[in-house]
KEFIVO-546892 format. One record per atom (N, C-alpha, C): residue number from 0; residue in one letter; chain; atom name; y, z, x negated. Coordinates in nm, 4 decimals. Example, Ala and Ser with C-alpha at 12.3 -4.5 7.8 and 13.67 -1.06 7.14 Angstrom:
KEFIVO-546892
MIDO   num   residu   chaine   atome          y          z          x
MIDO     0        A        A       N    -0.5690     0.7800    -1.3190
MIDO     0        A        A      CA    -0.4500     0.7800    -1.2300
MIDO     0        A        A       C    -0.3300     0.7800    -1.3200
MIDO     1        S        A       N    -0.2250     0.7080    -1.2850
MIDO     1        S        A      CA    -0.1060     0.7140    -1.3670
MIDO     1        S        A       C     0.0030     0.7870    -1.2900
end
This chain:
KEFIVO-546892
MIDO   num   residu   chaine   atome          y          z          x
MIDO     0        M        A       N    -0.1286    -0.0037    -0.0806
MIDO     0        M        A      CA     0.0021    -0.0105    -0.0036
MIDO     0        M        A       C     0.1338    -0.0196    -0.0915
MIDO     1        T        A       N     0.2195    -0.0862    -0.0590
MIDO     1        T        A      CA     0.3483    -0.0829    -0.1205
MIDO     1        T        A       C     0.4624    -0.0262    -0.0355
MIDO     2        D        A       N     0.5789    -0.0045    -0.1028
MIDO     2        D        A      CA     0.6833     0.0570    -0.0370
MIDO     2        D        A       C     0.7803    -0.0340     0.0062
MIDO     3        T        A       N     0.7471    -0.1538     0.0428
MIDO     3        T        A      CA     0.8293    -0.2733     0.0887
MIDO     3        T        A       C     0.8216    -0.2839     0.2586
MIDO     4        T        A       N     0.7522    -0.2042     0.2937
MIDO     4        T        A      CA     0.7567    -0.1870     0.4473
MIDO     4        T        A       C     0.7923    -0.0483     0.5058
MIDO     5        L        A       N     0.8124    -0.0255     0.6134
MIDO     5        L        A      CA     0.8628     0.0978     0.6851
MIDO     5        L        A       C     0.7554     0.1974     0.6588
MIDO     6        G        A       N     0.6525     0.1704     0.7076
MIDO     6        G        A      CA     0.5141     0.2622     0.6894
MIDO     6        G        A       C     0.4972     0.2947     0.5361
MIDO     7        G        A       N     0.4817     0.1706     0.4684
MIDO     7        G        A      CA     0.4293     0.1894     0.3314
MIDO     7        G        A       C     0.5427     0.2720     0.2591
MIDO     8        Y        A       N     0.6651     0.2591     0.2788
MIDO     8        Y        A      CA     0.7664     0.3500     0.2080
MIDO     8        Y        A       C     0.7466     0.4928     0.2515
MIDO     9        T        A       N     0.7224     0.5279     0.3567
MIDO     9        T        A      CA     0.7251     0.6552     0.3939
MIDO     9        T        A       C     0.5729     0.7164     0.3180
MIDO    10        A        A       N     0.4746     0.6542     0.3310
MIDO    10        A        A      CA     0.3440     0.6909     0.2634
MIDO    10        A        A       C     0.3589     0.6941     0.1066
MIDO    11        V        A       N     0.4213     0.5993     0.0645
MIDO    11        V        A      CA     0.4274     0.6152    -0.0966
MIDO    11        V        A       C     0.5179     0.7071    -0.1428
MIDO    12        H        A       N     0.6486     0.7330    -0.0732
MIDO    12        H        A      CA     0.7424     0.8283    -0.1231
MIDO    12        H        A       C     0.7468     0.9663    -0.0277
MIDO    13        G        A       N     0.6630     0.9755     0.0646
MIDO    13        G        A      CA     0.6690     1.1104     0.1453
MIDO    13        G        A       C     0.8081     1.1313     0.2134
MIDO    14        R        A       N     0.8789     1.0416     0.2295
MIDO    14        R        A      CA     0.9982     1.0630     0.3287
MIDO    14        R        A       C     1.0420     0.9444     0.3841
MIDO    15        A        A       N     1.1244     0.9442     0.4819
MIDO    15        A        A      CA     1.1829     0.8441     0.5546
MIDO    15        A        A       C     1.2684     0.7260     0.4721
MIDO    16        A        A       N     1.2728     0.6256     0.4991
MIDO    16        A        A      CA     1.3376     0.5311     0.4293
MIDO    16        A        A       C     1.4908     0.5470     0.4723
MIDO    17        A        A       N     1.5665     0.5223     0.3685
MIDO    17        A        A      CA     1.7274     0.5584     0.3744
MIDO    17        A        A       C     1.7945     0.4223     0.3538
MIDO    18        F        A       N     1.9036     0.4102     0.4250
MIDO    18        F        A      CA     1.9704     0.2833     0.3926
MIDO    18        F        A       C     2.1317     0.3358     0.4132
MIDO    19        E        A       N     2.2027     0.2465     0.3482
MIDO    19        E        A      CA     2.3607     0.2640     0.4118
MIDO    19        E        A       C     2.3813     0.1412     0.4847
MIDO    20        G        A       N     2.4510     0.1960     0.6301
MIDO    20        G        A      CA     2.4738     0.1027     0.7179
MIDO    20        G        A       C     2.5860     0.0056     0.6783
MIDO    21        S        A       N     2.6028    -0.1055     0.7686
MIDO    21        S        A      CA     2.7221    -0.1851     0.7185
MIDO    21        S        A       C     2.8485    -0.1126     0.7701
MIDO    22        D        A       N     2.8389     0.0078     0.8358
MIDO    22        D        A      CA     2.9723     0.0967     0.8526
MIDO    22        D        A       C     3.0172     0.1801     0.7579
MIDO    23        G        A       N     2.9061     0.1689     0.6272
MIDO    23        G        A      CA     2.9241     0.2591     0.5201
MIDO    23        G        A       C     2.8697     0.3933     0.5194
MIDO    24        Q        A       N     2.8011     0.4328     0.6455
MIDO    24        Q        A      CA     2.7451     0.5720     0.6736
MIDO    24        Q        A       C     2.5946     0.5623     0.6322
MIDO    25        P        A       N     2.5481     0.6809     0.5705
MIDO    25        P        A      CA     2.3931     0.6942     0.5361
MIDO    25        P        A       C     2.3055     0.7166     0.6781
MIDO    26        Y        A       N     2.1838     0.6311     0.6699
MIDO    26        Y        A      CA     2.0927     0.6616     0.7673
MIDO    26        Y        A       C     1.9687     0.6749     0.7171
MIDO    27        T        A       N     1.8630     0.7153     0.8156
MIDO    27        T        A      CA     1.7238     0.7198     0.7988
MIDO    27        T        A       C     1.6665     0.6526     0.9070
MIDO    28        A        A       N     1.5449     0.6130     0.8855
MIDO    28        A        A      CA     1.4798     0.5171     0.9877
MIDO    28        A        A       C     1.3484     0.5777     1.0168
MIDO    29        A        A       N     1.3178     0.5821     1.1461
MIDO    29        A        A      CA     1.1929     0.6431     1.1817
MIDO    29        A        A       C     1.1303     0.5555     1.3076
MIDO    30        A        A       N     1.0036     0.5236     1.2959
MIDO    30        A        A      CA     0.9266     0.4582     1.4178
MIDO    30        A        A       C     0.9099     0.5686     1.5349
MIDO    31        E        A       N     0.9512     0.5342     1.6446
MIDO    31        E        A      CA     0.9304     0.6148     1.7837
MIDO    31        E        A       C     0.8442     0.5276     1.8607
MIDO    32        V        A       N     0.7384     0.6229     1.9185
MIDO    32        V        A      CA     0.6453     0.5465     2.0051
MIDO    32        V        A       C     0.6410     0.6250     2.1404
MIDO    33        E        A       N     0.6296     0.5350     2.2577
MIDO    33        E        A      CA     0.6575     0.6093     2.3906
MIDO    33        E        A       C     0.5463     0.5358     2.4727
MIDO    34        H        A       N     0.5041     0.6175     2.5858
MIDO    34        H        A      CA     0.4098     0.5736     2.6815
MIDO    34        H        A       C     0.4785     0.5203     2.7872
MIDO    35        E        A       N     0.4784     0.4134     2.8016
MIDO    35        E        A      CA     0.5863     0.3490     2.9158
MIDO    35        E        A       C     0.5332     0.3423     3.0454
MIDO    36        G        A       N     0.4063     0.3477     3.0679
MIDO    36        G        A      CA     0.3432     0.3490     3.2083
MIDO    36        G        A       C     0.3018     0.2200     3.2593
MIDO    37        S        A       N     0.3508     0.1128     3.1798
MIDO    37        S        A      CA     0.2991    -0.0343     3.2488
MIDO    37        S        A       C     0.1528    -0.0364     3.2262
MIDO    38        A        A       N     0.0929    -0.0847     3.3451
MIDO    38        A        A      CA    -0.0592    -0.1146     3.3137
MIDO    38        A        A       C    -0.0904    -0.2193     3.2115
MIDO    39        E        A       N     0.0007    -0.3084     3.1853
MIDO    39        E        A      CA    -0.0331    -0.4364     3.1386
MIDO    39        E        A       C    -0.0123    -0.3900     2.9680
MIDO    40        Q        A       N     0.1072    -0.3380     2.9301
MIDO    40        Q        A      CA     0.1343    -0.2836     2.8024
MIDO    40        Q        A       C     0.1757    -0.1530     2.8024
MIDO    41        P        A       N     0.1000    -0.0349     2.8121
MIDO    41        P        A      CA     0.1633     0.1022     2.8344
MIDO    41        P        A       C     0.2379     0.1427     2.7146
MIDO    42        W        A       N     0.2145     0.1167     2.6153
MIDO    42        W        A      CA     0.2908     0.1569     2.4761
MIDO    42        W        A       C     0.4036     0.0809     2.4184
MIDO    43        A        A       N     0.5009     0.1443     2.3808
MIDO    43        A        A      CA     0.6081     0.0670     2.3228
MIDO    43        A        A       C     0.6687     0.1446     2.2045
MIDO    44        A        A       N     0.7049     0.0818     2.0958
MIDO    44        A        A      CA     0.7610     0.1357     1.9746
MIDO    44        A        A       C     0.8887     0.0902     1.9463
MIDO    45        Y        A       N     0.9802     0.1364     1.8808
MIDO    45        Y        A      CA     1.1234     0.1212     1.8706
MIDO    45        Y        A       C     1.1527     0.1923     1.7553
MIDO    46        L        A       N     1.2646     0.1806     1.6775
MIDO    46        L        A      CA     1.3245     0.2431     1.5750
MIDO    46        L        A       C     1.4389     0.3369     1.6048
MIDO    47        V        A       N     1.4377     0.4523     1.5431
MIDO    47        V        A      CA     1.5734     0.5414     1.5475
MIDO    47        V        A       C     1.6186     0.5491     1.4097
MIDO    48        F        A       N     1.7677     0.5493     1.4255
MIDO    48        F        A      CA     1.8099     0.5547     1.2863
MIDO    48        F        A       C     1.9064     0.6879     1.2859
MIDO    49        L        A       N     1.8851     0.7748     1.2172
MIDO    49        L        A      CA     1.9591     0.9270     1.2250
MIDO    49        L        A       C     2.0884     0.8814     1.1105
MIDO    50        R        A       N     2.2196     0.8994     1.1700
MIDO    50        R        A      CA     2.3254     0.9062     1.0803
MIDO    50        R        A       C     2.3497     1.0337     1.0314
MIDO    51        W        A       N     2.3632     1.0345     0.9087
MIDO    51        W        A      CA     2.3791     1.1736     0.8457
MIDO    51        W        A       C     2.5225     1.1893     0.7939
MIDO    52        A        A       N     2.5529     1.3238     0.7877
MIDO    52        A        A      CA     2.6919     1.3444     0.7011
MIDO    52        A        A       C     2.6661     1.3152     0.5562
MIDO    53        E        A       N     2.8074     1.2788     0.5152
MIDO    53        E        A      CA     2.7870     1.2241     0.3605
MIDO    53        E        A       C     2.7408     1.3094     0.2850
MIDO    54        S        A       N     2.7220     1.4513     0.2974
MIDO    54        S        A      CA     2.6584     1.5358     0.2213
MIDO    54        S        A       C     2.5140     1.5461     0.2360
MIDO    55        G        A       N     2.4855     1.4728     0.3671
MIDO    55        G        A      CA     2.3403     1.4742     0.3824
MIDO    55        G        A       C     2.2908     1.6066     0.4325
MIDO    56        G        A       N     2.3865     1.7037     0.4803
MIDO    56        G        A      CA     2.3277     1.8339     0.5410
MIDO    56        G        A       C     2.3133     1.8414     0.6954
MIDO    57        A        A       N     2.3802     1.7323     0.7596
MIDO    57        A        A      CA     2.3625     1.7599     0.8988
MIDO    57        A        A       C     2.3250     1.5948     0.9606
MIDO    58        I        A       N     2.2997     1.5965     1.0786
MIDO    58        I        A      CA     2.2538     1.4710     1.1582
MIDO    58        I        A       C     2.3969     1.4540     1.2385
MIDO    59        M        A       N     2.4567     1.3640     1.2138
MIDO    59        M        A      CA     2.5956     1.3324     1.2976
MIDO    59        M        A       C     2.5674     1.2376     1.4199
MIDO    60        G        A       N     2.4545     1.1823     1.4372
MIDO    60        G        A      CA     2.4589     1.0973     1.5557
MIDO    60        G        A       C     2.3285     0.9912     1.5257
MIDO    61        H        A       N     2.3052     0.9312     1.6182
MIDO    61        H        A      CA     2.1685     0.8285     1.5966
MIDO    61        H        A       C     2.2038     0.6810     1.6540
MIDO    62        L        A       N     2.1209     0.5888     1.6461
MIDO    62        L        A      CA     2.1284     0.4671     1.6998
MIDO    62        L        A       C     1.9605     0.4035     1.7332
MIDO    63        E        A       N     1.9554     0.3317     1.8148
MIDO    63        E        A      CA     1.8063     0.2904     1.8704
MIDO    63        E        A       C     1.8264     0.1571     1.8591
MIDO    64        T        A       N     1.6696     0.0964     1.8220
MIDO    64        T        A      CA     1.6590    -0.0349     1.8622
MIDO    64        T        A       C     1.6168    -0.0774     2.0128
MIDO    65        E        A       N     1.5904    -0.1958     2.0612
MIDO    65        E        A      CA     1.5336    -0.2236     2.1659
MIDO    65        E        A       C     1.3732    -0.2119     2.1299
MIDO    66        N        A       N     1.2909    -0.2080     2.2114
MIDO    66        N        A      CA     1.1405    -0.2194     2.1947
MIDO    66        N        A       C     1.1161    -0.3146     2.0999
MIDO    67        L        A       N     1.0380    -0.2854     1.9822
MIDO    67        L        A      CA     1.0084    -0.3852     1.8865
MIDO    67        L        A       C     0.8580    -0.4462     1.8966
MIDO    68        A        A       N     0.7791    -0.3600     1.9677
MIDO    68        A        A      CA     0.6330    -0.3776     1.9985
MIDO    68        A        A       C     0.5804    -0.3066     2.1262
MIDO    69        D        A       N     0.5120    -0.3797     2.2034
MIDO    69        D        A      CA     0.4529    -0.3516     2.3236
MIDO    69        D        A       C     0.2835    -0.3667     2.2952
MIDO    70        G        A       N     0.2066    -0.2760     2.3607
MIDO    70        G        A      CA     0.0879    -0.2940     2.3250
MIDO    70        G        A       C    -0.0306    -0.1858     2.4308
MIDO    71        D        A       N    -0.1398    -0.2099     2.4015
MIDO    71        D        A      CA    -0.2340    -0.1237     2.4627
MIDO    71        D        A       C    -0.2722     0.0177     2.4049
MIDO    72        S        A       N    -0.2253     0.0333     2.2721
MIDO    72        S        A      CA    -0.2501     0.1796     2.2313
MIDO    72        S        A       C    -0.1483     0.2098     2.1512
MIDO    73        E        A       N    -0.1140     0.3428     2.1315
MIDO    73        E        A      CA    -0.0200     0.4010     2.0599
MIDO    73        E        A       C    -0.0338     0.3468     1.8956
MIDO    74        S        A       N    -0.1530     0.3566     1.8624
MIDO    74        S        A      CA    -0.1600     0.2935     1.7168
MIDO    74        S        A       C    -0.1379     0.1671     1.6891
MIDO    75        E        A       N    -0.1743     0.0808     1.7895
MIDO    75        E        A      CA    -0.1397    -0.0664     1.7803
MIDO    75        E        A       C     0.0046    -0.0860     1.7823
MIDO    76        V        A       N     0.0859    -0.0176     1.8308
MIDO    76        V        A      CA     0.2276    -0.0361     1.8448
MIDO    76        V        A       C     0.2943     0.0210     1.7259
MIDO    77        R        A       N     0.2606     0.1540     1.6793
MIDO    77        R        A      CA     0.3089     0.2092     1.5466
MIDO    77        R        A       C     0.2828     0.1192     1.4324
MIDO    78        E        A       N     0.1251     0.0804     1.4249
MIDO    78        E        A      CA     0.1371    -0.0085     1.3217
MIDO    78        E        A       C     0.2186    -0.1367     1.2942
MIDO    79        A        A       N     0.2596    -0.1976     1.4211
MIDO    79        A        A      CA     0.3525    -0.3168     1.4327
MIDO    79        A        A       C     0.4834    -0.2655     1.3646
MIDO    80        V        A       N     0.5333    -0.1590     1.4010
MIDO    80        V        A      CA     0.6707    -0.1351     1.3600
MIDO    80        V        A       C     0.6469    -0.0777     1.2069
MIDO    81        D        A       N     0.5583    -0.0027     1.1741
MIDO    81        D        A      CA     0.5335     0.0481     1.0401
MIDO    81        D        A       C     0.5338    -0.0744     0.9600
MIDO    82        A        A       N     0.4684    -0.1982     0.9916
MIDO    82        A        A      CA     0.4660    -0.3228     0.9102
MIDO    82        A        A       C     0.5808    -0.3857     0.8854
MIDO    83        L        A       N     0.6890    -0.3420     0.9565
MIDO    83        L        A      CA     0.8158    -0.4184     0.9491
MIDO    83        L        A       C     0.8647    -0.4056     0.7934
MIDO    84        P        A       N     0.8948    -0.5195     0.7187
MIDO    84        P        A      CA     0.9734    -0.5255     0.5923
MIDO    84        P        A       C     1.0855    -0.4398     0.6140
MIDO    85        L        A       N     1.1252    -0.3835     0.4909
MIDO    85        L        A      CA     1.2328    -0.2918     0.4967
MIDO    85        L        A       C     1.3683    -0.3783     0.5122
MIDO    86        Q        A       N     1.3675    -0.4906     0.4427
MIDO    86        Q        A      CA     1.4772    -0.5962     0.4871
MIDO    86        Q        A       C     1.5146    -0.6035     0.6208
MIDO    87        R        A       N     1.3960    -0.6105     0.7164
MIDO    87        R        A      CA     1.4172    -0.6478     0.8427
MIDO    87        R        A       C     1.4653    -0.5174     0.9071
MIDO    88        V        A       N     1.4286    -0.3961     0.8883
MIDO    88        V        A      CA     1.4634    -0.2626     0.9141
MIDO    88        V        A       C     1.6075    -0.2583     0.8864
MIDO    89        R        A       N     1.6806    -0.3123     0.7855
MIDO    89        R        A      CA     1.8096    -0.2816     0.7367
MIDO    89        R        A       C     1.8705    -0.3747     0.8357
MIDO    90        A        A       N     1.8293    -0.5009     0.8731
MIDO    90        A        A      CA     1.8855    -0.5926     0.9575
MIDO    90        A        A       C     1.8872    -0.5418     1.0926
MIDO    91        L        A       N     1.8058    -0.4771     1.1419
MIDO    91        L        A      CA     1.7950    -0.4131     1.2858
MIDO    91        L        A       C     1.8949    -0.2898     1.2825
MIDO    92        L        A       N     1.9018    -0.2195     1.1685
MIDO    92        L        A      CA     2.0436    -0.1054     1.1604
MIDO    92        L        A       C     2.1529    -0.1827     1.1664
MIDO    93        D        A       N     2.1989    -0.2809     1.1049
MIDO    93        D        A      CA     2.3189    -0.3444     1.1106
MIDO    93        D        A       C     2.3404    -0.3991     1.2441
MIDO    94        E        A       N     2.2290    -0.4550     1.3078
MIDO    94        E        A      CA     2.2526    -0.5051     1.4386
MIDO    94        E        A       C     2.2809    -0.4099     1.5488
MIDO    95        A        A       N     2.2058    -0.2828     1.5440
MIDO    95        A        A      CA     2.2413    -0.1695     1.6143
MIDO    95        A        A       C     2.3781    -0.1122     1.5845
MIDO    96        I        A       N     2.4416    -0.1198     1.4959
MIDO    96        I        A      CA     2.5797    -0.0663     1.4487
MIDO    96        I        A       C     2.6837    -0.1532     1.5135
MIDO    97        A        A       N     2.6452    -0.2910     1.5037
MIDO    97        A        A      CA     2.7351    -0.4046     1.5608
MIDO    97        A        A       C     2.7341    -0.4074     1.7180
MIDO    98        R        A       N     2.6152    -0.3664     1.7699
MIDO    98        R        A      CA     2.6084    -0.3494     1.9175
MIDO    98        R        A       C     2.6970    -0.2229     1.9531
MIDO    99        K        A       N     2.6721    -0.1008     1.8843
MIDO    99        K        A      CA     2.7563     0.0069     1.9142
MIDO    99        K        A       C     2.8989    -0.0119     1.9149
MIDO   100        A        A       N     2.9476    -0.0974     1.8246
MIDO   100        A        A      CA     3.0950    -0.1256     1.8055
MIDO   100        A        A       C     3.1369    -0.2147     1.9206
MIDO   101        R        A       N     3.0589    -0.2925     1.9563
MIDO   101        R        A      CA     3.0979    -0.3776     2.0780
MIDO   101        R        A       C     3.1066    -0.3183     2.1921
MIDO   102        D        A       N     3.0162    -0.2136     2.2211
MIDO   102        D        A      CA     3.0063    -0.1265     2.3137
MIDO   102        D        A       C     3.1557    -0.0522     2.3482
MIDO   103        F        A       N     3.2111    -0.0354     2.2204
MIDO   103        F        A      CA     3.3181     0.0538     2.2249
MIDO   103        F        A       C     3.4608    -0.0088     2.2431
MIDO   104        E        A       N     3.4428    -0.1562     2.2556
MIDO   104        E        A      CA     3.5619    -0.2196     2.2492
MIDO   104        E        A       C     3.6214    -0.2450     2.3796
end
């Protein structure tokens, strides 16, 4: 396993992947999985980006992506999100930052 994917990074380094967002703020990324209740694809996974204080001592907010994977099992959707390349995770963070900025215009 390499540290070039979201799940690989966590497995290799024992901590969440961290990024500087396009807004200059520090974030960590985590995969979240929820039971959606749909009979066809009951599980969904998405990313949550925690925004940290510049000192790293407190969480100042968070952003979320849309569902990135839907499927029949919790492990199926978690594996799909954990397999995301870190470059893609960073792009999803920047998209979430841009979406939040548009929502406040």
